C-alpha positions, 0 to 999 in steps of 0.5 A: 499499499502506498504511503500517505504524507506523514507516514514512513515512506522509506523502503531500504533507505530509499525515500519514496520521492526518490523512487518516483523519480526512478520511474521515468527519466525526467523530461522537459516541462512541456514534454511527455514522459514517454509511455502513459503512467501505469495506475501504480506509477500515477498513485506513487507520483500523487503520494510523493507529490502530496508529501512534498506539498505537505512539506511546503505548507509546513515551511509556509506555516500553513496549519493544514493539520487543524485548519478545516479549509486546508486539511486535505489540500496537499492531497487535492493539489497533488492530484490536481497536478498529476491528473489534471494540470499536467495530465498531458505529460503522462498520457497518450495524445488523442486518437484521431478519427480520420476521413478520406478527402473524397471531395478533393477539397483543397481550400483553407478550413479554419476552426476556433475559437478553441478554449486554451487552459494551460500553466506557465512553466515559469511560475506555475500560474494559469494561462487561459485564452483561445486557439485558432487552427487553419488547415489546407488539406492535401488531395492525398492527405487526411482530414480529421473530425472537428472535435479532434482539433480541440482535443489536440489543443487540450492535450498539449495545453495540460502540461507546464507550457511556454506559449511560443512552444505550445503553437509549435507542438500543436502544429507539428503533431497535426502536420505529422498525423494528417499531412496537410499542404499547409497548417496555421496555429494561433493562440491569444492568451492571458498569463496570470504570471503577468496579471497576478504577480510582478507588474500585475497587468490588466486581464486585457493584456494578452500574448499572441503567438502564431506558427505556420507550416507548409504552403501557409508559411510560404504564401502571404495571401494564405496567412492573410486569409487565415488571420481574417478568418480568425478575426471573424471567428473571434467576433462571433458570440 
């Protein structure tokens, strides 16, 4: 049975926190750790994280043992990080439902806004906003169901992120799995590491990043069309 925080988590002189690190080779914050965690690995990671968050609460002098509001917070936060905020590091990308391009459609498709909920890799504070994806299908390429674009955005967002790299990760995954003639990914987002600390900027302050691939990267007219469609979609209530 896994040790909970406050229990003796040592076995043979090796602490649980060291053992969980030996499960997988550490990866960059916004990378996958490899194969999805097994239930045992996931449980061990949550228990180890809970122990460390408990230590942090002790350092910050939060009486989580007697305060009804924070009594189980270390466990809740540990599960939140492993199973929600960073879930994209520990799970497979979404399976893509593919369709043949039977009508030989080769004009620009733009979908959005797609909700973006991520976490800043620098301060572990929320990033929230919206994404737009433009697809220029290839006649011999593949088309996927519209909802799958949302799932791809969600998968790569649920890990500590840098927005400049998030658009690249989303775009590269779609290009590798659907082989379009061109692709564009645009994200406009608020970073709470800027609104809730440091300069404490307005929530109207946003960051926009765009990544272009293939024919869209090479043709200014296609870039302009994509940006025009993003503007139009962003104005729809």
